[in-house]
N, C-alpha and C positions, 0 to 999 in steps of 0.2 A: 655420494649416495650409491648404494649397491644396485645391482641390476634389477632385483625385485622391486625396490623402491622406485627406480626409474620407470619400469613398466607400469607401476601403479599410478605415478604422476601422469604418464602419457594417457592412461585411461581417464583420469580426472579431466585432463585438458580436452580430450575428445568428447566427453559428455557435457562439458560446460556449454552454456547458452552462447550463441554467436554474439560477438561483441567487437567493438572497435578499440577496446582497451589494449594498451601495449604491455600490460603487466600479466605475465603468465601465472597460472595457478601455482606452479612450483615456486615462484618467487613470493607471491601473495600469501600463501598458507604455510610457508616453510617452517615458521616457529611453532605453529599449531601441529604440524605433522611430526615435529621433533618430540612433542609431548606423547610419550609411549602409549598411554591409554587410547589416544586417537590414532596416531600414525597414519600411514598411507591408506590402509583399509577403511579406517574411520572417516577420513576426509572424503573418500569416494562415496561413502554412505551419506555424508552431509550434502555433497553435491547433488545427490539424487533425491534428497528429502523434500517434503512439502509440509509447510507449517502455516497455521492461521493465527494471527494475533488479534484478539478482540479488545478494542480500546486503544487508541493511540494518544493517550494522555501521558502522565508521568511514567508509570511502569511500562506502558506500551512502547514509548520511544526508546527506553533503555533496552528492552527486550529486542526490538527490531534492530537496533544498532548492533547488538551482539550476534543475532542470527545472520544478518546480512554480511557483516565483516568476517564472520566465520565461514561463509561460503555455503550456507543452506540454499539449495537450488531454487526453491520457489517459496515466496513469503507473501501471504495475503494480509493486507493491512485494513482492518475494519474499524471505522469510527463514524459517528453521526454528527460530530461537532466541528467547529471551525476555531482557528487560533485567535486567542484574545491576549491582551497585555498581561493579565494575571497568570497566564500559563508559563510565561518565559522564565520564571524563577526556578522551575524544576523540570520542564518538558524540553529536554535537551536538543531535540532536532529542529526547533523553531527559532526564528529571530524576529526582530521588530518589523521587518518588511512583511512577514507572514501575518502578523497581527494587524498591521495597518490595512492589508488587503483582505482581511477576513478569509484567508485561505483555508479550505477544509483540511483538517489535520492529516487525513489519509493521503491527500494529494501532496501537501507540503512535505510530509515525511518521505514519500516515495521519491520526490525530486531530490531531496538531500541525500538519501541513501543510494540512489543510482550513481551519484557522483563518487560515493565511497567504494562501490563495488558494482561495476557494470556487468559482471558475470552472472549476477543473480536476477531471476525473473521476479519482478514485483507487481502485485495486483492490488492497487488501492481501491477500496470500496467505501463510498460515502453513503452510509446507510445506518439505520438503527437496527441492531440485531433483535429480532422478535420471533415469535412462533411461526410466522408465515415465511420467513426466509432462513431460519437457523440451519436447517438441514442442507439447504442448497449451498450455504456459505461454509459449512464446517465439516461436511461428511466426506469430502474428497481429499482430506489431508491426513498426515500421519500423527500430527500432534497439534493440540490447541493450547495457546498460552493466554492466560487471563491478565489483561491490562485494564480491567474495568474498575469502576468504583460503585458497582450496583449489584446487590445480592440477588435480585430477581434474574438478572442476566447470567450470573454465575450458576444459578440453579438450572437455567436453560442450557447453558454449556454442559453442565453435568448430565442432563438428560440426553443430549446429542452424543456425548462421550460414551455413555453406557449403551445406548441403542445401537451404535455403530462400532463399538469396541475400539475407540480412539482415546489414548491417554490425554490428560490435560493437567496443567499445573496452575493451581490456585495461588494468587498473591494479593496482598492488600497492604496499604500503608496509609497512616494518618498521624498527624502530630509528629512525634519522633518514634512511633511504634510501627512494627511491621510483622507480617505473618506469611508463611508459605507452606504449601503441602502438595505433594504429587499424588495424582489419582490415576491408577492403572486399572481399568475395568477387569473384574474377576480376580484381581490380586490384592487390592487395597480397599479400605473403606472409601465410600464416595461421600460427597458433601452432605447428602441427606442422612447418611448414617450418623454423622456427627452433629448436624444442626437441625435436622427434621424438616424445617421449612424456612423460607426467606423471612427475615425479620420485617415487621411493618415499616413502611417508609417513614423516615423521620425519627426512628428510634435508635439509630446508630450514628456515631460521629462520622463526618466526612471532611475532606480537605477544605470544603467551603464553610464548614461550621467550626472546625477545631484547628484549621491550619495544617501545615506540613513543612518539614525541612527537606531539602534536596538529598542529603546523604542517606536517609532511610529508604528513599526510592531506589537508589543504586544498590543498597544492601539487599533488599528484597528481590529486585529484578535480576541481579547477578546470581543469586541463589537459584531462582527459577531457570535462568539460562543454562546454568551448569547442569541442573537436572535434565533440561531439554537435551543437551549434548549427550548425556548418558543414554537417554532413551533412543536418540537418533543413531548413535553408533553401535547400539546393541549391548550396552554395559548395564543391563537392568540389575545385576547383582550388586552394583554400587549405589543404587538409588537410596535416598534418605527415606526411611520408613516412618519418619516422625513429622509432626506438625511443629514447625520452628517459629519461635517468637523472638523479636528484638525490641529493645528500647534504647536507642543510641544515646539519648540525652542523659538518662539515668543509669547508664552502664549495665544494662540488664540483658541477659541472653538465656533463653530456656527452650526446651523442646519436650514434647509429649509423645510418647510411643503410642501410635495409633494403629500399629500393625494388626492388632487383634480386635479392632473396633468395628469390623464389619457386622452388620445386623441382618439376620436371616429374614426379618420382617420389614426391612427397609423398603419403602414404597418403590424406590427407583431400582437399586441393584439387587434387591431381594425378590420383589414382586414384579419387576419389569413394567412398572407403571410410570409413564413419563408425563406427569401432570403439567409441568411447566412447558413442555414442548407441544403437548396435544391439547392444550386448552383452546377452546373455540374463540375466535376473534370475530364477534358478530357485530361490533360497532367500533367507531373510532376510539383509539387508545389515547387517553389524556393523562399525562404524567407530570406532576410537579417535580421540578429538579431541585432536590434538597439543597438549601443554602445559597441558591443562585438567583432567587427571585425570578424564576422563569418557569414556563409550562410548555411541554412539548405535546403536540397533537399529531398523531399518526393515523391517517385515514385508513379505514378497513379495506378499501379498494384502491389499488394503485392507479395513479393518474400520470399523465405526461404534461407538464406545464412548460410553455414557452416563456422563459423568464423575461425575454426582451418585450414580449407583448404585455406581460404583467407590469413591467417597468413603466410602460406608457399609461397603463390604467392607474397606476399608483402615483405618478408624478404630481397630479393636482392635489394629492392628499398630504404630502409632506416630503421631506428629503429622502431620496432613494439612493441606494448604492448597489451596483450590479457587478458580479464577476461571473465567470463561466459556470459556477457551481451553486450559487445562491443569490437571492435578492433580498435586500433590507429596505424596510420602510420605517422611518423614524417619525413617530406621531407625537406632536406637542412636547418634544424633549422629555417625555415621561416613559412612553412605551416604544418598543422596537419589535416589528414583525420580521421574522427571517423565514423566507419561503425557499424550499428546495424543489428540484424538478419533479419529484415523485408526489408532491402535494403535502409533504411533511412541513409543519410550521412550528417555529419556536416563537413564543410570546415572551419577550424580555421586559421586566418591569412589574410583573405581578406573579404571585404564587397561587392565585385563585383559579381553579380549573373551570368554574362556571363562567367567570369573566373572560377567560381565554377562549372558551368555546364560543361565547357570544362574539368575540372579536373575529374568530375564524369565520363564523357565518356572515358577519357584516362585510369583511374585506375579501373573503374568498368566495362566499356564497354557495357553499356545498354542505 
C-alpha cells in the first residue's frame, strides 16, 4: 500500500472508537478499501458516519449487519419489539435463545453485532418511534434507514428527513416481492410526493398476513445498504434515481424513474408541512398490530415502571416472565400482557382496541 494509503489507514485507526479488539481497521476493511469507489477516503468517511436504523426486524437486521461490518462509526438500532420464534426464519441476527428469553430485538442485535465489530459504537433503543420521540432519535444522524413494516412510521421518518435535511432510504418486503427508493431532501421526490398519505391500517399486505421468504429481505436490504454507502462516502452522482421493484419467485424486476416526480404542492417537501411529525398526541395511542392478533398501547405521558415491583403485583394473577427489559403476564393461556419500563403495553391474543384498553385499565390502572 502506498504512503498516501498508509496515512489514510492511520487516520481511520486514530478515529476509531476505543476497543479491545486485536483486529486493526487496515486488516478488517482491507477488501472494502480495495474497492476503488470507497477506497481509503471513503472508509474514513464511513468511520465518522452516524446512521439510525428504524425497525430491527427482517430488513433492519440485514441493514445493521452491513453497516456494522462495513465500519460505520455510529449505528442507532431502534425497535419496539422482542424476539419471537416466528422471527427466526428471516431475521438473521437472532437465535433460539433470544426468542426463549423474549430478548428485545434492539438489545439482541447490538450484542450480536458487537461481537462482529467492536470498533463501531452501537446504541440500542427499545422504543416505539412516534411523534413524541422521532426528532430526538433521528435528527442527530447523517442517514436514516427504513427497516419498518409500517407506513405511518415511514411517513414520520419522511417528515423528520425533510425537516432536518437528512436523507433516508425506503425499503419494504412481503411475500416474494420487494421495493426500495432513496429520498434526498431537495433533490428527489419524497414519500408523500408519490403516495400522498399512509394507507389505512389493514389495507396492505404484511409479512404476518401474506408471509415472506428470506431471500427477498436480503435483496431489498442489500440494495438499501449500497445506496447508504454511496451517500455516506459522498458518491451522490451514483445514486439510483428510480423506485426499484423485485419479485424473486416470479423472476420479475422493474424500476420506475421517479427523478421528475417531485410535486410543488406536496404537503411535506413542497409546503413544508410535517403532518405526521407534528400531530398532537393528546391521549394514549392504541394500535392494532396487523396480522399479529395484538394491540399496542402507548401512554401519552412517559412513566417509569419498576418491573420487579410489577412482577410481585402480577404473580397472583397468572404465570409471569421477567427480563431486564420487559415483563410478561400470561392470563388463562389466552392473553399475554407485555409491559415495558416506560408504560408501553402489548396485549397479545386480541386485535380489539377497546378490549385491550380495558385490560390496560384493569391491570395497569392508569
